[in-house]
Structures are given as C-alpha cells and as structure tokens.
N, C-alpha and C positions, 0 to 999 in steps of 0.2 A: 473140560468143560468149566469156562470161566464164570466168576459171579457178578452179574450185573445189580443184583439186588441191594438196596441201602435202605436206611431206618429214617422215616422222615417225623421226628418229635413221635417215635410210637407206632407207625406207620410203617409198612413194610412195603415198598415200590418196586417192580419189577426191573427199572433200571432208572437211572438220575435223568432223562431227556424229559422236559416239562414245556410243553407250549407256553409262552408267555402272555399275559393276560392282554386283550389289544389286538393281538396277531391271531386268534384262533377263534374269535366269537363265542360261540355258545357250544361249539364243539361238532354239534351235527351238520355242520355246512360242510366240515372236513369229511365225516362221517359216510358222506356221499361218493366218496373217490377213492379212501379207504376205510380200514378198520380200526379206529383211533384207540382201542382196547389194548394195542400193543405199546402206548406210551405208558412213562411211569403214573402221568396224571397230568392236569393241564391246568391253567390259570383262566377263569373264565372272564369275560368281559368287564372293565371296572362297572359297579354298579350303586347307585346311590341312592337317598332317599325316594327324590322325585325323579321322574322322565326328563331326560335331556336332550336336546336335538343336537347341541355341542356348538363349534365355532362355525363361521361360516365360510364359504369355498371360495378359493381354493385351499384346502387344507393337509392336503399330501403334497410335497413334490421330491423326484428324485434327485440326490447331488453325488459327490464323488465316495464311492467307497460307503455310501449309506443313503439314507432319507432325512427329511424333514417332515414332522406331523406334528399338528395343532389340531386334532379330533375334537377336543374337550369336552371329553368323555362321554360322548353319545351314548345314550343306553334308556333303556324302555322303563327304569325304574323298580324298585326292589320288589312290589306288589308282582309286578308281570314278569316277573322272573321267576318268581314263585309259582303263577299260575301257568305260566306258560313255558317257559324256557326251561326250567329243571324235567319237568314232565316230558317234553321232548329229547333232552337229553338222556333222559334215564331208560330210554328205548333202545338209545346205541350205546352207552356208554357203561359198563357195568364195575368200576371201579371208583372209589374217593376223587370228588373232585376237590379244586382250590378255589375258595370264593374270593375275588377279587375286590374290595370294597374301596370308596371315597366319600368324601364330604367336606363341608363347607366348613363345617362347626362341629363343636363336641357331641353335638345333639344328635347330629345326622347321623356321624360315625356309629354313637350306639345304637339309634334307631335301626339301620340297615342292619348292623352284624347281630344285634338280637334277633332280628325278624327271620334271618337265614338260620339261626343256631338252632332250630330243632329241622331243618332240613335233614334227614339223614343220607344222602347223598354227599353233604359237603361234609371232608375230612379234615380242611384248614380253612383258614382264613387269613389271606394276603392283604393286610391294611396300607393302603397307598397314601403316605401322608406328605404327596408331594403338592396337595391342592392348596389353592390360598383360604386362608383363614379370613373370612369375612367379617368374623367380629374381631381381628386381632391387625386390622391395617391392611391385609392383601397378604403379607408374606406368609409363604406355605409352612405348615404344620412341620415341615421336617429340615427346618433352617437354623432353628436351637435344639439343645438339648431339653431342654424344659417342656417345649411346645410336645414333641415328639414323645416324651415321656407322659406329659398329661394324656394325650388321646394312647397312647398304652394302657394305660391304669384304667381309663373309661371304658375301653372295650373288654379288658381283662374281667372286669367286673360283671359285664352282661352274656359270657360267652362258655362255653362247656367246653370248647375246640381249641386246638395249638393255634395260636395267633403269630404271625409273621410279620414285622415293619417293613414295608419297602420305605426303602430310604432314596433319596436325591443325592446326585452327585455333584448337585451346584452350591456348594456348600467348601467353607475352608479347611473343616474338620469332621468329617465322617466319622472316625474312628470314636470320638465325645459322644456324638449323637449314637450310634448302634449303644456304645455302652450304657448311657442311660436308658435306652428302650430296654436292655437286660436288665438294668436294675429296678426296673419298673412293671415286669414283671412278663416280656414279651417272650416268649416259648422259641424264636429264631428271627432272624433279618434276610430279606431280600434285597439285593445290590447286585447292579445298580440301575436306577430310572434313567431314562436320556437326558444326554446333556442340553441345555441350552444353547440352541444354533439359529442361524440366519443365512439366507442368500438372495441376491438381488438380480434379477433378470435383465441383461443388457439390452436388449431391446425394447422391452415395457419401461425399465429404469424405476420398477417397481420392487417390493420382497416378490419372492414365489408363493407364501401363503400369506391369506387376508390378515392372519392376528401377527404379521410381521416378523417375529420369531417363533419357535417351535422347537420339539423334543427331536436331537438328533442321534439316530441310532445308527445300527449296521456295522461292518467288520474294521471299521475304522476306530472304533470305541474301544474294542476288545483291550488293547492293552492299559488303558484306565482302568476299566472296570476289575481286571485282573488284580491291579496294582492297591485297588481299595478293598476287594476280598482279601487280599494277604495280609493287607493292614488291618481289618478289623479281626482277622482269623487271631491275631495274635492277642487279641483284648479281648474278644467276650469267648465263652464256653457252651453258647449255646449254636445251636445249628445254622449254618448259612445257604442260603441258594444263590449262588452266583449267575449273572446273566451280563450281557452288552457286547453285542458283536459275534456271539457265537455262532459257527456257521459249518462246522465238521467236527467229526469225531476226537479229533486230536484238541479240539480245543475243550472238547469235554472236560478231558484226561489233563488239560493246562489247567484249569479254573478249579479241579478237584483236588492239584496238588498245592494250590494255594489255596484251597481252605474250604472249601464249597463240598458239602454233601449231595449237594442235587444241582442241577442246571437247567438256566432258562433260555429257551431259543426265540427269539422274538422279531426281527426284522424280516430275517430269511424266508417265513413262513408266507409272507405278501409276496416274495420274489419267487418261490419254489414251492410250491403246495404240498410234497413229498418231505421236505425237508428234515422233520422230525423223523419221520420213519426211517429215510436213507442213513441218519444219524444212528438212530437205536442198531439197524442192520449192520452198519460197518462196527460200532463197538467192537464188540466181542473180536475180530480180526487185528483192531488197533492196539487193544489189551494184550495180544498174543505177541504183536512184533514188539512191544515195550515189556516184556515179562510179567504183564502184573495179571493175575489170578483171582483178584479179590479186590471192586474199586473199594471198598472199606478200609482197606488199608493203604491205600495212598491219599486219603484225605488229609490235608496238609502237610504232605509228605515233601514240599518243598523246605520248609520252616526248619 
C-alpha cells in the first residue's frame, strides 16, 4: 500500500489533490455526479465582502492548450456563503474545506476572513492577492512584496486558521513576494494564479472576451507554474500548494518534486468534471510505477 496522505499546515488530508477555486463552485454541484469526499479538500469559489455579478459577457473562451477567463469574482457575498452555501456543502462534504477570499481593500479582506473564521467546516484560508487595490491606484496587492505582506499581516490578526496567500505570476520576482508573505506570518503559499492573456477573433476582429484581457490557464502554463513552485520552495520554509495546468497524476508528482505539498487542479475541471476523481484514482498506480511509497518523501525531491 502506498501512502497518499499529506499534512497541510497541521491538517492531514487523504491525498494532495485539490480542485482550484473558481472551477468547483461550492462543491455540491459536483457532489451530484460523484462522492466528493474522495478529494483531499477543495478551494471554494472566491468570496468577497459584497455580492458581485462579475464582468460583462462573453467572459470565458477556449484557446490552444487552455482557456481565457475574465469572470470577475462573481459570487453571492460572504453573508450568503455563510447562510446558504456552507450549510448545503456540509450535507455532502465531510472534511475541512478551503475558503478562498478576495478583496479590493485591506478592510474587505479582513472583514470577509473574520466573518468566515468561526465556520467549523473551514480548515484553511486561501487569500487571493491578485485583486486590484482600489485604494492603491488599481495595481493588485500581489504585485509588490510590501502590499502582499500588508494583506497577510491584516488577515492573520483576525483569523485563527492557517492562511495561504495565493500569488499572481504576473510579476517580475515572485520569490521576493512569497518571502515577504512568509515573513509577515503566512502559513503557506498557493501558486500560481492565471497568467494575463488575450485572443482576438479574426471574424469579428474583436477580443474574444468583453474585458479584452483575462486569466490564461490550462496545460500550456504548467511549465511556468512548475518553475515558480521550484523557485519559491528554495526561498521559503512554509508549505506550498502548486497549481497551473495540472492535468494528470504524473503532473501531481512533478509538482511535488518541485516543492509542492499539495496540488490544485483548475481548468481541467471545466472540461472533464471527473478530472480530480480520475487523478486520485490513478495516483497510487503512478506512484508504484516510479517507485514512490510515500508522497511525503518526494516533496522537494528535485532539489
């Protein structure tokens, strides 16, 4: 028997496979087609203080080896998540869940995290610092070590649960940003978020999404994500959740060798609803194929 269990900031999960935020809703939608308790955990839909309709449509488009999305954090708002979404989730998922939180000011981040902190089913916070800072000229919080650290410190003051900071790859030096988050008290790092991309429709001669640019994800970004996980692992001592183009059990192993303790699967969920289940089912055989008995022994193994 191989061991697929890993420890994520004090919480043991059955395997390292985690559906990424924004690709798995609040879980119960997928529970209609399979038992989602096979997952290590999942990161639920990015939640903000107020309800958000999101960006104008069209806001999702397929492209070569991936997709572009500009959904714009559509969500029902934190109070609705507490009152409606989490009770529905509790009926079908019996493990700790990861709460993905977004905000457009420090106050919004702290409000939302504090509001969710007393929810017993939430095991971790995943704080997305790729949002535009409305009080800082519109640049995202994750583009500088100082602003990323500011969010980290503020959230840690109002939460009792482990905080993972989700970083954007659209920066010149992701390592210094990750290190600043660690120094500010982060319990872990999630990386990477989507790359900024665009496509133009030759027939209409217009951008394929209404927002012109959007987040590019899918298999094409896997080498970039892997490189960043590798680099950040060498700089920090806190656990890393790796993501970006992961599409099979072999990719999970590769991410862990680069330094990830757990691995998120994103865009593939939108193409193949059984993606995470299939990866989990295949993981033991892939481990045996490469002579791996315990996943914990390969974390950072490529260094």
